[in-house]
N, C-alpha and C positions, 0 to 999 in steps of 0.2 A: 857336650852335645845337647843335653836336656836344657841347661841354662840358656844356651844359644837359641834353641827353639822357642823357649818361653819369651826371650827378648824379641824375636821375630814376630811372635803372635801379638805381643803388646804393641809393637810398631804398626802391624797391620790393623789392629783394632783402632788405634789412634788415628791412623790414616783414613779409615772408613768413616769414623765419626766426623773428622774434618771435612771429608767430601760431602757427607750428608748435610752438614751445616752450611757449606758453601752453596750446595744445590738449593737448600731452603731459602737462603738469602736471594739467590737469583730468581727463584720462583716468586718470592714476595715482591721483588722489584719489577717483574715482568707484568705489564698491564694485561688485564683480562681481555679476551677477544670481544670486540664490539658486537652487541646483539644485532640481529637482522632488523633493518628498519621496518616499522609497521606499514602495512599496505595503506596507501593513500585513499582517503574516502572519495567516492565519486563526486565530481563537481555538481553543485546545485545549479540547475539550468533555469534561466529566466525565460518564460514563455513570451513569444512575440505574437500577440493576438491578431495583428494585421496579416502576418504570414500564415497564421493558423486558419484565418478566413479563406485565404487563397487556396490552401491545399485540402480544405475540408469539404469540397464539393460533393464527393461521394458520401460522406457522413451525413450531409444534409438531406440526402435522398430518403433517409429514414428518420433521423433526429430533427429534421427541419419541417416535419409535417405534423401538425397537432392531431393527436388521436391515432397516429399510425400504429399498426400492430405487427408484431413478429408473426410470420406465416405459420411456422410449426416449430415448437409448440406455440399455440396462439396466446399472446399476451401483449400488453401495451409496451411500446418502445419507451424507455425512460426519458423523462424531462431532464435537461442538462443545464439550462440557463439558471444561474444563481448557485450552482454547485461549487464546491471548493476545488480550485484547479489542482491542488496537490493530490486530492483523491482521484480526480479524473486521470491524472498522470499515472498514478499507481494502477488504476483499473486497466488502462490501455496497455501498460507493461504486462499486466496479468494475462490479458488476451493474447498479446504477442508471444509471451514466454510459455504459455500453456497452463498457467495457474487458474485460468478461467476457461471453461469449455463452451465455445460458441463458434461454429465453423466460419460463419461470415465475418464476425468480429476478428477472429484469428487471421483470416485471409487479409483483411484490411490493415490490421495492425502490423502484420509481418513486413509490410513495405515501408514502415515508418522508422526513421532514426529517433534517437532519444530527444534530439532537439525538435523534430517534427511533432513528437508526442507532447512535449511541453508547450509548443505553440498552439496546437489544437485544443489542449486543455484550457489554455488561457482564453482562447476565443470563445469556446462554448460556455465557460463559467461566467464570463462577463463580470458583473459585480456580484460577488457572493452574498447570500442572504445574511441579514443581521438579526441576531437573536432579540426577541422582545421580552423574554422571561414571563410571558403571559400565555400559557397553553389554553387551547380551546377544549373545554371538557375536562373530565377527570382521567388521569392516567390509569389505564387498566392494569390490573395486577400483573398480567403477562408482559407488559411493556415497562414495568418499573425498573428493571435492570438495563433495558435498552437506553433509557434516558440518561444514564451515566455518561455515555459517549455522544449520543445523538440529540441530547437536549430535550427538555420537557415540551418545547414548542417545535421540535423537529429540526432545529438548527444546531448543527454539531458544535461541540465545545472546543474542537481543535481541527486544523485544516486537513489532517490525514484521515479524518472520519467523514463519511458522507452525510450531508443534510438530507432529511427525509420528508420535510414539510411539503405537503401538496403533491408528493410523488404519486403516480398511478397506483391505486390499491392493488390491482392484479399483478403489477410488476413487483411490488414489495413481497407479495406472496410467492411469486416465482423465485425471487432472489433468496429468500429464506429456504425454500425447497432445495435450491442448488447447494446451499451451504450444508444442509442436512445430508444430501446424497453424494457430495464430493465434486459437484460440477464447479464449485469455487473452493479453492484450497487455501482457506484461511483458518488456521487451527483455533484461533480465539472465537471466531464466529461459528465455526463448526461445533465447538464445545457449548456455546450458548444455545444454538439451535437444536442440538441433539435431542433434548427432552421436551421440546415444544409439541403440543398436540395441534391438530388442525384448527380447533376453535381458538387456541392461543394465537396462532399465526394470523388468523382472520381478524382477531381483536387488535393485534399490533398493527397490521396493515391498515385497518379502518381508522384507527386513532391517528397515525402519522399522516395519512393521506388527507385528513381534514384540517391539518394545521396550516397556519399562515404566519408570516408571508410565505408564499409558496414558490416552489420551483416552477419553471416555465419551459416551453418549447422554443428553441432558438429559431426564429423565422428564416426560411431560406430565401434567396433572391427570387424576384419575380420570374415566373415562366408562364407559358400559356396554360399550364396545369394548376397554377396558383394565383390567388388574388394578391399575395403579399409582394 
């Protein structure tokens, strides 16, 4: 009986070892499940400036009048002609999606598709500014870090950054204030602006607003209220 039990145990052990071996070989020959495909990047849209002109009639009510000011709080509406279209595209998405706080801009941008935004950006940008590498005046200490992205002459070093050359001084002050207080949710700019004092902000805005070639106001079509 004891010998028979031992033989059975040996047979069971051998069988288990063989089963484990076979299972290992099957597992080795079975291909690993394919990983989930990566999410496709959103397509890069090409802006149609002609269509942008057609659908930007309400935009021109503010951005097409030289010297026009935002009613409350009171500051100059930014110049857009010569700006980078990629930056304008990002800014409009920010207003539409709530990353930038401005009720009128949010209301306008909420009606726009991604293609509409690309078209309007292309129209207002026109021909983006070209850097000269020759800044006017000495870069103030407060603006030394700003020039790494926005250029010493106020013309940005890459399309995703805004050019600041010739922009309204009070608008630049307002923009930095919004980055400080959370009206614009850009973590990089918030970090840069966090420790700026009022005199630093004024020095930065004064320097970049004096640079050329300068941004300009896109002229709106002639109406009885305009000589353009």
